C-alpha positions in Angstrom: -36.0 -31.4 -7.2 -36.4 -32.7 -10.6 -33.1 -31.2 -11.7 -31.5 -32.2 -8.7 -32.2 -35.7 -8.9 -31.7 -36.3 -12.4 -28.2 -34.2 -12.3 -27.3 -36.6 -9.3 -28.1 -39.7 -11.0 -26.3 -38.6 -14.2 -23.2 -37.6 -12.3 -23.1 -41.0 -10.8 -23.4 -42.4 -14.2 -26.8 -44.2 -13.2 -29.6 -45.0 -15.5 -33.1 -44.8 -14.7 -33.2 -48.6 -14.8 -30.6 -48.8 -12.5 -31.7 -46.5 -9.6 -35.3 -47.9 -9.9 -34.0 -51.4 -9.5 -31.7 -50.8 -6.8 -34.7 -48.8 -5.1 -36.9 -51.7 -5.7 -39.5 -49.7 -7.6 -40.9 -49.8 -11.2 -38.5 -47.8 -13.6 -41.8 -46.1 -15.0 -42.6 -44.7 -11.7 -39.1 -43.8 -11.2 -39.2 -41.9 -14.3 -42.4 -40.2 -13.1 -40.7 -39.1 -9.7 -37.7 -37.7 -11.8 -39.8 -35.6 -13.8 -41.9 -34.2 -11.1 -45.0 -36.1 -12.4 -45.3 -37.9 -9.0 -44.1 -37.5 -5.4 -42.8 -40.6 -3.7 -43.8 -41.6 -0.2 -41.4 -41.0 2.5 -40.4 -45.0 2.2 -40.0 -44.8 -1.5 -37.9 -41.6 -1.2 -35.6 -43.0 1.5 -35.0 -46.0 -0.9 -34.2 -43.8 -3.8 -32.0 -41.4 -1.5 -29.9 -44.5 -0.3 -29.2 -45.4 -3.8 -28.0 -42.1 -5.1 -26.3 -41.3 -1.5 -28.3 -38.2 -1.0 -30.8 -36.9 1.9 -34.3 -38.2 1.4 -35.8 -34.9 2.1 -34.5 -33.6 -1.3 -38.1 -35.0 -2.6 -40.1 -32.9 -0.5 -38.3 -29.3 -0.9 -40.5 -26.7 -1.8 -39.7 -25.6 -5.5 -42.0 -22.7 -6.0 -40.6 -19.7 -7.7 -40.5 -16.4 -6.2 -43.2 -15.1 -8.6 -45.4 -18.3 -7.9 -45.2 -17.7 -4.0 -46.1 -14.1 -4.6 -48.5 -13.7 -7.3 -49.7 -16.9 -9.0 -50.9 -18.7 -5.8 -50.0 -21.9 -7.5 -51.7 -25.0 -6.4 -48.2 -26.6 -6.2 -46.9 -24.4 -3.4 -48.0 -25.2 -0.1 -49.2 -22.1 1.7 -50.2 -21.9 5.3 -52.3 -18.8 4.2 -52.7 -17.3 0.8 -53.6 -13.9 2.7 -50.2 -13.6 4.2 -48.3 -15.9 1.9 -46.5 -18.0 4.5 -45.0 -21.1 3.0 -46.1 -24.1 5.0 -42.7 -25.4 5.5 -42.0 -22.3 7.7 -45.1 -22.6 9.8 -44.1 -26.4 10.5 -40.6 -25.8 11.5 
């Protein structure tokens, strides 16, 4: 998500300040979202997505590497079960 959002913003020629202002959030908060330090709420994700003309769900896509999913048990990966390594998103569909 981090690279995707940043890349889309840059492709459109938008600054972080512009996206934040159009989305009704602080630039510092947007910067944290874009860098991956924070996740937006659904409402904020929808506002940013509207500004960037992208689906709001991109902010919640699983970005764990295969290694993280199979070996590292990264706390950033959402597992339904670490015994079976079933991503939570696969269980919820």
